[in-house]
C-alpha positions as CSV (number, residue, x, y, z in Angstrom):
1,M,-26.5,-3.2,9.9
2,A,-25.0,-6.1,8.4
3,S,-26.9,-7.8,5.7
4,L,-28.1,-11.6,5.7
5,E,-25.8,-12.4,3.1
6,S,-22.7,-10.5,4.6
7,K,-23.7,-12.6,7.5
8,A,-23.3,-15.5,5.8
9,F,-20.2,-14.6,3.9
10,N,-18.6,-14.2,7.2
11,V,-19.6,-17.3,8.4
12,F,-18.5,-19.1,5.3
13,L,-14.5,-17.2,5.6
14,K,-14.2,-18.9,9.3
15,I,-15.5,-22.4,8.3
16,I,-12.8,-22.0,5.4
17,R,-10.2,-20.5,7.7
18,K,-9.4,-18.0,5.3
19,K,-7.3,-15.7,6.9
20,S,-5.1,-19.3,7.7
21,F,-5.2,-19.6,4.4
22,L,-3.5,-15.9,3.8
23,K,-1.4,-16.1,6.3
24,K,0.3,-19.4,5.2
25,Q,0.4,-17.6,1.9
26,F,2.5,-15.2,3.3
27,D,4.9,-17.2,5.3
28,W,5.2,-19.4,2.0
29,G,5.2,-15.8,-0.3
30,K,3.0,-17.7,-2.8
31,F,0.1,-15.5,-3.7
32,D,-0.5,-17.7,-6.6
33,F,-3.1,-19.9,-6.0
34,F,-6.4,-18.7,-7.1
35,T,-4.8,-16.3,-9.3
36,C,-7.0,-15.8,-13.1
37,P,-4.2,-13.4,-14.3
38,Q,-6.8,-12.7,-17.8
39,P,-11.0,-12.9,-18.4
40,P,-12.3,-16.9,-18.3
41,K,-14.0,-17.1,-21.4
42,E,-17.4,-17.6,-20.1
43,I,-17.3,-13.7,-19.4
44,L,-16.7,-13.4,-23.4
45,R,-21.0,-13.9,-23.5
46,S,-21.8,-10.6,-21.9
47,C,-18.4,-8.6,-23.4
48,S,-15.7,-8.6,-25.6
49,V,-12.4,-8.1,-24.3
50,E,-9.6,-6.3,-25.4
51,K,-6.1,-6.5,-24.8
52,H,-3.3,-4.4,-24.4
53,V,0.3,-4.0,-22.9
54,I,1.9,-0.5,-20.8
55,H,5.4,-1.3,-19.5
56,N,5.0,-5.2,-19.9
57,R,1.9,-5.3,-18.1
58,N,-1.4,-6.7,-19.7
59,V,-4.6,-3.8,-19.6
60,F,-7.9,-5.7,-19.8
61,T,-10.9,-2.9,-21.2
62,L,-14.2,-5.3,-21.4
63,H,-16.9,-3.5,-23.4
64,P,-20.4,-4.4,-23.5
65,V,-22.0,-6.2,-26.2
66,T,-24.9,-4.1,-25.6
67,T,-24.5,-0.4,-27.2
68,P,-22.5,0.9,-24.4
69,S,-23.2,4.2,-22.2
70,K,-20.3,6.7,-22.2
71,K,-19.4,5.9,-18.7
72,H,-16.1,4.6,-18.4
73,I,-14.6,2.3,-15.2
74,L,-10.9,2.3,-14.3
75,Y,-11.2,-1.0,-11.8
76,L,-8.1,-1.2,-9.4
77,H,-8.3,-4.9,-8.2
78,G,-7.6,-6.0,-4.5
79,G,-5.3,-8.9,-3.5
80,A,-3.1,-7.0,-0.7
81,Y,-0.9,-5.5,-3.4
82,V,0.9,-8.8,-3.6
83,Q,-2.1,-11.2,-5.4
84,N,-3.6,-10.9,-8.9
85,F,-6.5,-11.2,-10.4
86,V,-9.0,-13.6,-9.1
87,R,-11.6,-15.3,-10.7
88,Q,-14.1,-13.6,-8.2
89,H,-12.4,-9.7,-9.8
90,W,-13.8,-10.3,-13.5
91,I,-17.5,-11.9,-11.9
92,F,-17.8,-9.2,-10.3
93,L,-16.5,-6.8,-13.2
94,Q,-18.9,-8.7,-15.6
95,A,-22.0,-8.0,-13.3
96,L,-21.4,-4.5,-13.2
97,L,-21.1,-4.5,-17.2
98,E,-24.4,-6.1,-17.5
99,D,-25.8,-4.3,-15.0
100,L,-24.3,-0.5,-16.1
101,H,-23.5,-1.5,-19.6
102,C,-20.2,0.6,-19.3
103,D,-16.8,0.3,-20.6
104,I,-14.2,-1.1,-17.9
105,T,-10.5,-1.2,-18.1
106,A,-8.6,-3.6,-15.6
107,P,-5.2,-3.2,-15.4
108,D,-2.7,-6.1,-14.4
109,Y,-0.8,-3.5,-11.9
110,P,2.6,-4.1,-10.5
111,L,2.9,-6.0,-7.4
112,A,4.8,-6.5,-4.4
113,P,7.2,-7.7,-3.4
114,A,9.1,-7.8,-7.2
115,H,7.9,-4.1,-7.3
116,T,7.5,-1.0,-5.9
117,Y,4.5,1.8,-5.3
118,R,6.9,3.5,-7.7
119,D,6.3,1.1,-10.5
120,A,2.8,0.6,-10.0
121,F,2.0,4.3,-10.5
122,N,4.8,4.5,-13.2
123,M,2.0,2.1,-15.1
124,I,-1.3,3.8,-13.9
125,V,-0.8,7.4,-14.5
126,P,0.2,7.1,-18.5
127,L,-2.9,4.8,-18.3
128,Y,-5.3,7.3,-16.9
129,K,-3.8,9.8,-19.3
130,K,-4.4,8.1,-22.1
131,L,-8.1,7.0,-20.8
132,I,-8.7,11.0,-20.2
133,Q,-7.8,11.4,-23.8
134,T,-10.5,9.5,-24.9
135,V,-13.1,9.8,-22.3
136,S,-14.7,12.4,-20.7
137,P,-13.6,13.0,-16.8
138,S,-17.0,13.8,-16.5
139,D,-18.0,10.0,-17.5
140,L,-14.4,8.6,-15.9
141,I,-15.6,6.2,-12.7
142,L,-12.4,5.2,-10.6
143,M,-13.0,2.0,-8.5
144,G,-11.2,-0.2,-6.9
145,D,-11.6,-2.9,-4.0
146,S,-9.7,-3.4,-0.7
147,A,-6.0,-3.0,-2.0
148,G,-7.2,-1.5,-5.0
149,G,-9.4,0.8,-3.4
150,G,-6.4,2.0,-1.3
151,F,-4.5,2.3,-4.6
152,A,-7.5,4.3,-6.2
153,L,-7.8,6.6,-3.4
154,A,-3.8,7.3,-3.3
155,L,-4.3,8.2,-7.3
156,A,-7.2,10.8,-6.8
157,Q,-5.0,12.3,-4.3
158,Y,-2.0,12.3,-7.0
159,L,-4.3,13.6,-9.4
160,R,-5.1,16.8,-6.8
161,E,-1.4,17.4,-6.6
162,K,-0.4,17.3,-10.4
163,D,-3.8,19.4,-11.0
164,L,-4.6,16.8,-13.6
165,P,-8.3,15.6,-14.0
166,Q,-10.3,14.2,-11.5
167,P,-12.5,11.5,-12.6
168,S,-16.4,12.5,-11.8
169,K,-16.6,9.1,-9.1
170,I,-14.6,7.8,-7.5
171,F,-16.0,4.1,-5.3
172,L,-13.9,2.8,-2.7
173,L,-15.2,-0.8,-2.4
174,S,-13.7,-2.3,1.7
175,P,-10.4,-0.1,0.7
176,W,-7.3,-0.9,3.1
177,L,-6.2,2.4,3.6
178,D,-4.1,1.6,7.2
179,V,-1.3,-0.6,5.1
180,T,1.0,0.4,8.3
181,M,-1.3,-1.5,10.3
182,T,-0.4,0.4,13.1
183,N,-4.2,0.8,14.4
184,P,-4.6,-0.2,17.8
185,A,-8.0,-1.1,17.4
186,I,-6.7,-3.9,15.1
187,K,-5.8,-5.7,18.3
188,D,-9.5,-5.6,19.5
189,I,-11.2,-5.9,15.7
190,D,-8.6,-9.3,14.5
191,P,-10.7,-12.0,16.6
192,L,-14.0,-11.1,15.5
193,D,-12.8,-10.0,11.8
194,P,-12.9,-13.2,9.4
């Protein structure tokens, strides 16, 4: 059963006509209206941010100001594979960091239409391999939301196929699993889905 907050959020999405706005973004080929490609300055109160580059893409690692736990999250953001980080991603990561006191690595992986899934994997697989050199897989958590959730699942499957160490946990938050959008139930659900 949906929570009161979830119901209120659905009403909010309908009021602001989020779906029609997203459709316009796709029609215009412009996906950067709400982009926040780097952590906003206000989250620096609760964490420090380390930035490095892999394959000409930024990778951010957030460290809590308190003593970190051994846990480390590799977070793949959502955005329909076409949109970069938005402010809400950073706010979510800040809340996770404050509650869990763990390190979080958040890569700015390559996005469509300029890049393909191969480009994204060519960046994320070396990042994962580098992470497991310093973080035990038993302390590593793979997390993704929406498109990032689908990507996280695909990464876990890739790791299994290549016999690479799996993370201890995988959290998929509303993962986008059917990128083909061919599920016939979509037609029935679409009018109700904000």
